[in-house]
mmCIF file of the C-alpha atoms, coordinates in Angstrom:
data_MODEL
# 
_entry.id   MODEL 
# 
loop_
_atom_site.group_PDB 
_atom_site.id 
_atom_site.type_symbol 
_atom_site.label_atom_id 
_atom_site.label_alt_id 
_atom_site.label_comp_id 
_atom_site.label_asym_id 
_atom_site.label_entity_id 
_atom_site.label_seq_id 
_atom_site.pdbx_PDB_ins_code 
_atom_site.Cartn_x 
_atom_site.Cartn_y 
_atom_site.Cartn_z 
_atom_site.occupancy 
_atom_site.B_iso_or_equiv 
_atom_site.pdbx_formal_charge 
_atom_site.auth_seq_id 
_atom_site.auth_comp_id 
_atom_site.auth_asym_id 
_atom_site.auth_atom_id 
_atom_site.pdbx_PDB_model_num 
ATOM 1   C CA . MET A 1 1   ? 16.290  8.615   -4.756  1.00 0.00 ? 1   MET A CA 1 
ATOM 2   C CA . GLU A 1 2   ? 13.670  9.043   -7.599  1.00 0.00 ? 2   GLU A CA 1 
ATOM 3   C CA . ILE A 1 3   ? 10.136  7.531   -7.219  1.00 0.00 ? 3   ILE A CA 1 
ATOM 4   C CA . VAL A 1 4   ? 10.596  5.971   -10.901 1.00 0.00 ? 4   VAL A CA 1 
ATOM 5   C CA . THR A 1 5   ? 13.794  3.969   -9.173  1.00 0.00 ? 5   THR A CA 1 
ATOM 6   C CA . ILE A 1 6   ? 12.140  3.212   -6.641  1.00 0.00 ? 6   ILE A CA 1 
ATOM 7   C CA . PHE A 1 7   ? 9.160   1.082   -8.029  1.00 0.00 ? 7   PHE A CA 1 
ATOM 8   C CA . SER A 1 8   ? 11.537  0.105   -10.688 1.00 0.00 ? 8   SER A CA 1 
ATOM 9   C CA . ASN A 1 9   ? 13.864  -1.886  -8.368  1.00 0.00 ? 9   ASN A CA 1 
ATOM 10  C CA . MET A 1 10  ? 10.774  -3.508  -6.648  1.00 0.00 ? 10  MET A CA 1 
ATOM 11  C CA . GLY A 1 11  ? 9.674   -7.253  -6.831  1.00 0.00 ? 11  GLY A CA 1 
ATOM 12  C CA . ILE A 1 12  ? 6.830   -8.625  -8.448  1.00 0.00 ? 12  ILE A CA 1 
ATOM 13  C CA . ALA A 1 13  ? 4.928   -9.391  -4.675  1.00 0.00 ? 13  ALA A CA 1 
ATOM 14  C CA . ALA A 1 14  ? 5.611   -5.708  -3.856  1.00 0.00 ? 14  ALA A CA 1 
ATOM 15  C CA . LEU A 1 15  ? 4.103   -4.365  -7.275  1.00 0.00 ? 15  LEU A CA 1 
ATOM 16  C CA . VAL A 1 16  ? 1.091   -6.479  -6.625  1.00 0.00 ? 16  VAL A CA 1 
ATOM 17  C CA . SER A 1 17  ? 0.437   -5.029  -2.726  1.00 0.00 ? 17  SER A CA 1 
ATOM 18  C CA . ILE A 1 18  ? 0.489   -2.099  -4.170  1.00 0.00 ? 18  ILE A CA 1 
ATOM 19  C CA . LEU A 1 19  ? -1.982  -2.525  -6.803  1.00 0.00 ? 19  LEU A CA 1 
ATOM 20  C CA . VAL A 1 20  ? -4.260  -4.323  -4.303  1.00 0.00 ? 20  VAL A CA 1 
ATOM 21  C CA . SER A 1 21  ? -3.673  -1.401  -2.194  1.00 0.00 ? 21  SER A CA 1 
ATOM 22  C CA . LEU A 1 22  ? -5.225  0.696   -4.999  1.00 0.00 ? 22  LEU A CA 1 
ATOM 23  C CA . LEU A 1 23  ? -8.950  -1.211  -5.112  1.00 0.00 ? 23  LEU A CA 1 
ATOM 24  C CA . PRO A 1 24  ? -10.266 0.589   -1.799  1.00 0.00 ? 24  PRO A CA 1 
ATOM 25  C CA . LEU A 1 25  ? -9.134  4.035   -3.445  1.00 0.00 ? 25  LEU A CA 1 
ATOM 26  C CA . ALA A 1 26  ? -11.371 3.068   -6.083  1.00 0.00 ? 26  ALA A CA 1 
ATOM 27  C CA . ALA A 1 27  ? -13.851 1.551   -4.279  1.00 0.00 ? 27  ALA A CA 1 
ATOM 28  C CA . GLY A 1 28  ? -14.457 4.854   -2.172  1.00 0.00 ? 28  GLY A CA 1 
ATOM 29  C CA . GLY A 1 29  ? -13.867 6.792   -5.220  1.00 0.00 ? 29  GLY A CA 1 
ATOM 30  C CA . ALA A 1 30  ? -16.936 4.764   -6.921  1.00 0.00 ? 30  ALA A CA 1 
ATOM 31  C CA . TYR A 1 31  ? -19.312 5.191   -3.545  1.00 0.00 ? 31  TYR A CA 1 
ATOM 32  C CA . LEU A 1 32  ? -17.923 9.527   -3.491  1.00 0.00 ? 32  LEU A CA 1 
ATOM 33  C CA . PHE A 1 33  ? -20.125 9.646   -7.056  1.00 0.00 ? 33  PHE A CA 1 
ATOM 34  C CA . ARG A 1 34  ? -22.835 6.875   -6.691  1.00 0.00 ? 34  ARG A CA 1 
ATOM 35  C CA . PRO A 1 35  ? -23.222 6.037   -2.652  1.00 0.00 ? 35  PRO A CA 1 
ATOM 36  C CA . SER A 1 36  ? -25.228 2.995   -2.285  1.00 0.00 ? 36  SER A CA 1 
ATOM 37  C CA . GLU A 1 37  ? -25.458 0.235   0.680   1.00 0.00 ? 37  GLU A CA 1 
ATOM 38  C CA . GLN A 1 38  ? -23.618 -2.580  -1.658  1.00 0.00 ? 38  GLN A CA 1 
ATOM 39  C CA . ARG A 1 39  ? -20.705 -0.183  -2.358  1.00 0.00 ? 39  ARG A CA 1 
ATOM 40  C CA . LEU A 1 40  ? -20.295 0.488   1.226   1.00 0.00 ? 40  LEU A CA 1 
ATOM 41  C CA . ALA A 1 41  ? -20.192 -3.315  2.351   1.00 0.00 ? 41  ALA A CA 1 
ATOM 42  C CA . LEU A 1 42  ? -17.625 -3.389  -0.060  1.00 0.00 ? 42  LEU A CA 1 
ATOM 43  C CA . MET A 1 43  ? -15.336 -0.964  1.565   1.00 0.00 ? 43  MET A CA 1 
ATOM 44  C CA . ARG A 1 44  ? -15.196 -3.562  4.075   1.00 0.00 ? 44  ARG A CA 1 
ATOM 45  C CA . PRO A 1 45  ? -13.240 -6.315  2.895   1.00 0.00 ? 45  PRO A CA 1 
ATOM 46  C CA . LEU A 1 46  ? -11.608 -4.147  0.236   1.00 0.00 ? 46  LEU A CA 1 
ATOM 47  C CA . SER A 1 47  ? -10.134 -1.960  3.282   1.00 0.00 ? 47  SER A CA 1 
ATOM 48  C CA . LEU A 1 48  ? -8.689  -5.413  4.949   1.00 0.00 ? 48  LEU A CA 1 
ATOM 49  C CA . ALA A 1 49  ? -7.452  -6.551  1.577   1.00 0.00 ? 49  ALA A CA 1 
ATOM 50  C CA . GLY A 1 50  ? -4.977  -2.975  1.698   1.00 0.00 ? 50  GLY A CA 1 
ATOM 51  C CA . ILE A 1 51  ? -3.839  -2.825  4.999   1.00 0.00 ? 51  ILE A CA 1 
ATOM 52  C CA . PHE A 1 52  ? -3.204  -6.986  4.195   1.00 0.00 ? 52  PHE A CA 1 
ATOM 53  C CA . ALA A 1 53  ? -1.669  -5.934  1.110   1.00 0.00 ? 53  ALA A CA 1 
ATOM 54  C CA . GLY A 1 54  ? 0.648   -3.229  2.685   1.00 0.00 ? 54  GLY A CA 1 
ATOM 55  C CA . LEU A 1 55  ? 1.799   -5.369  5.868   1.00 0.00 ? 55  LEU A CA 1 
ATOM 56  C CA . ASN A 1 56  ? 2.793   -8.295  3.456   1.00 0.00 ? 56  ASN A CA 1 
ATOM 57  C CA . GLY A 1 57  ? 4.525   -6.095  0.898   1.00 0.00 ? 57  GLY A CA 1 
ATOM 58  C CA . THR A 1 58  ? 6.146   -4.640  3.921   1.00 0.00 ? 58  THR A CA 1 
ATOM 59  C CA . SER A 1 59  ? 7.281   -7.745  5.542   1.00 0.00 ? 59  SER A CA 1 
ATOM 60  C CA . LEU A 1 60  ? 8.255   -9.285  2.097   1.00 0.00 ? 60  LEU A CA 1 
ATOM 61  C CA . GLY A 1 61  ? 10.838  -5.525  1.871   1.00 0.00 ? 61  GLY A CA 1 
ATOM 62  C CA . ALA A 1 62  ? 11.677  -6.854  5.576   1.00 0.00 ? 62  ALA A CA 1 
ATOM 63  C CA . ILE A 1 63  ? 12.931  -10.305 5.098   1.00 0.00 ? 63  ILE A CA 1 
ATOM 64  C CA . ASN A 1 64  ? 14.568  -9.356  1.648   1.00 0.00 ? 64  ASN A CA 1 
ATOM 65  C CA . THR A 1 65  ? 17.087  -6.663  3.609   1.00 0.00 ? 65  THR A CA 1 
ATOM 66  C CA . LEU A 1 66  ? 17.957  -8.980  6.187   1.00 0.00 ? 66  LEU A CA 1 
ATOM 67  C CA . ARG A 1 67  ? 18.546  -11.277 3.715   1.00 0.00 ? 67  ARG A CA 1 
ATOM 68  C CA . MET A 1 68  ? 21.091  -9.131  2.108   1.00 0.00 ? 68  MET A CA 1 
ATOM 69  C CA . MET A 1 69  ? 22.694  -8.251  5.258   1.00 0.00 ? 69  MET A CA 1 
ATOM 70  C CA . TRP A 1 70  ? 22.664  -12.080 5.924   1.00 0.00 ? 70  TRP A CA 1 
ATOM 71  C CA . ARG A 1 71  ? 24.546  -12.280 2.949   1.00 0.00 ? 71  ARG A CA 1 
ATOM 72  C CA . ASP A 1 72  ? 26.864  -9.408  2.592   1.00 0.00 ? 72  ASP A CA 1 
ATOM 73  C CA . PRO A 1 73  ? 29.312  -9.816  5.931   1.00 0.00 ? 73  PRO A CA 1 
ATOM 74  C CA . ALA A 1 74  ? 29.602  -5.579  6.103   1.00 0.00 ? 74  ALA A CA 1 
ATOM 75  C CA . PRO A 1 75  ? 26.941  -4.294  4.431   1.00 0.00 ? 75  PRO A CA 1 
ATOM 76  C CA . ASP A 1 76  ? 27.106  -0.552  3.579   1.00 0.00 ? 76  ASP A CA 1 
ATOM 77  C CA . ALA A 1 77  ? 24.738  1.745   5.575   1.00 0.00 ? 77  ALA A CA 1 
ATOM 78  C CA . ARG A 1 78  ? 23.853  3.695   2.569   1.00 0.00 ? 78  ARG A CA 1 
ATOM 79  C CA . ILE A 1 79  ? 22.526  0.369   0.733   1.00 0.00 ? 79  ILE A CA 1 
ATOM 80  C CA . ILE A 1 80  ? 20.798  -0.759  4.287   1.00 0.00 ? 80  ILE A CA 1 
ATOM 81  C CA . ALA A 1 81  ? 19.479  2.536   4.344   1.00 0.00 ? 81  ALA A CA 1 
ATOM 82  C CA . ILE A 1 82  ? 18.157  1.880   0.766   1.00 0.00 ? 82  ILE A CA 1 
ATOM 83  C CA . SER A 1 83  ? 17.006  -1.148  1.391   1.00 0.00 ? 83  SER A CA 1 
ATOM 84  C CA . SER A 1 84  ? 15.153  -0.144  4.557   1.00 0.00 ? 84  SER A CA 1 
ATOM 85  C CA . ALA A 1 85  ? 13.578  2.834   2.840   1.00 0.00 ? 85  ALA A CA 1 
ATOM 86  C CA . GLU A 1 86  ? 12.157  1.031   -0.134  1.00 0.00 ? 86  GLU A CA 1 
ATOM 87  C CA . SER A 1 87  ? 10.593  -1.840  2.050   1.00 0.00 ? 87  SER A CA 1 
ATOM 88  C CA . ILE A 1 88  ? 8.149   0.827   3.489   1.00 0.00 ? 88  ILE A CA 1 
ATOM 89  C CA . VAL A 1 89  ? 6.910   1.895   0.317   1.00 0.00 ? 89  VAL A CA 1 
ATOM 90  C CA . PRO A 1 90  ? 3.831   -0.851  0.317   1.00 0.00 ? 90  PRO A CA 1 
ATOM 91  C CA . ILE A 1 91  ? 2.740   0.240   3.349   1.00 0.00 ? 91  ILE A CA 1 
ATOM 92  C CA . TYR A 1 92  ? 2.995   3.995   3.119   1.00 0.00 ? 92  TYR A CA 1 
ATOM 93  C CA . VAL A 1 93  ? 0.933   3.310   -0.276  1.00 0.00 ? 93  VAL A CA 1 
ATOM 94  C CA . ALA A 1 94  ? -1.802  1.548   1.297   1.00 0.00 ? 94  ALA A CA 1 
ATOM 95  C CA . PHE A 1 95  ? -2.202  3.583   4.208   1.00 0.00 ? 95  PHE A CA 1 
ATOM 96  C CA . SER A 1 96  ? -2.445  6.610   1.831   1.00 0.00 ? 96  SER A CA 1 
ATOM 97  C CA . CYS A 1 97  ? -5.444  4.607   -0.438  1.00 0.00 ? 97  CYS A CA 1 
ATOM 98  C CA . LEU A 1 98  ? -6.670  3.816   2.624   1.00 0.00 ? 98  LEU A CA 1 
ATOM 99  C CA . MET A 1 99  ? -6.792  7.403   4.037   1.00 0.00 ? 99  MET A CA 1 
ATOM 100 C CA . ILE A 1 100 ? -8.192  9.053   1.065   1.00 0.00 ? 100 ILE A CA 1 
ATOM 101 C CA . ALA A 1 101 ? -10.956 6.173   0.408   1.00 0.00 ? 101 ALA A CA 1 
ATOM 102 C CA . TRP A 1 102 ? -12.513 6.401   3.444   1.00 0.00 ? 102 TRP A CA 1 
ATOM 103 C CA . LEU A 1 103 ? -12.463 10.721  3.631   1.00 0.00 ? 103 LEU A CA 1 
ATOM 104 C CA . CYS A 1 104 ? -14.369 10.054  0.277   1.00 0.00 ? 104 CYS A CA 1 
ATOM 105 C CA . VAL A 1 105 ? -16.672 7.392   1.877   1.00 0.00 ? 105 VAL A CA 1 
ATOM 106 C CA . ALA A 1 106 ? -16.789 9.952   4.364   1.00 0.00 ? 106 ALA A CA 1 
ATOM 107 C CA . VAL A 1 107 ? -17.981 12.690  1.650   1.00 0.00 ? 107 VAL A CA 1 
ATOM 108 C CA . GLY A 1 108 ? -20.451 10.030  0.807   1.00 0.00 ? 108 GLY A CA 1 
ATOM 109 C CA . MET A 1 109 ? -21.892 9.631   3.329   1.00 0.00 ? 109 MET A CA 1 
ATOM 110 C CA . ARG A 1 110 ? -22.344 13.346  3.566   1.00 0.00 ? 110 ARG A CA 1 
ATOM 111 C CA . ARG A 1 111 ? -24.227 13.510  -0.126  1.00 0.00 ? 111 ARG A CA 1 
ATOM 112 C CA . ARG A 1 112 ? -26.760 10.513  0.785   1.00 0.00 ? 112 ARG A CA 1 
ATOM 113 C CA . ALA A 1 113 ? -27.771 12.392  3.941   1.00 0.00 ? 113 ALA A CA 1 
# 
């Protein structure tokens, strides 16, 4: 399944959780280019927001998958697999953005020293 199709099938809550997950990445990039204590202090709450946004999007996807299974007495295994895979996307994006953001902070700390 193409990535564009996955994002077009997502609901507004999952898309918002992915957008919130991008905030730590932007803050990490800002710290990389202009390290300051203020930008570093902002990383902690933005990282928590990214983690919770990813968990929120993934749990919402799991809820929707279970709801679909409940409504259809004999769902196709392929549909369940696709729904489960799509529900994992928000947490994957969130953790990937956090990983890159904190690598940017590590490089920014190295530059600052």
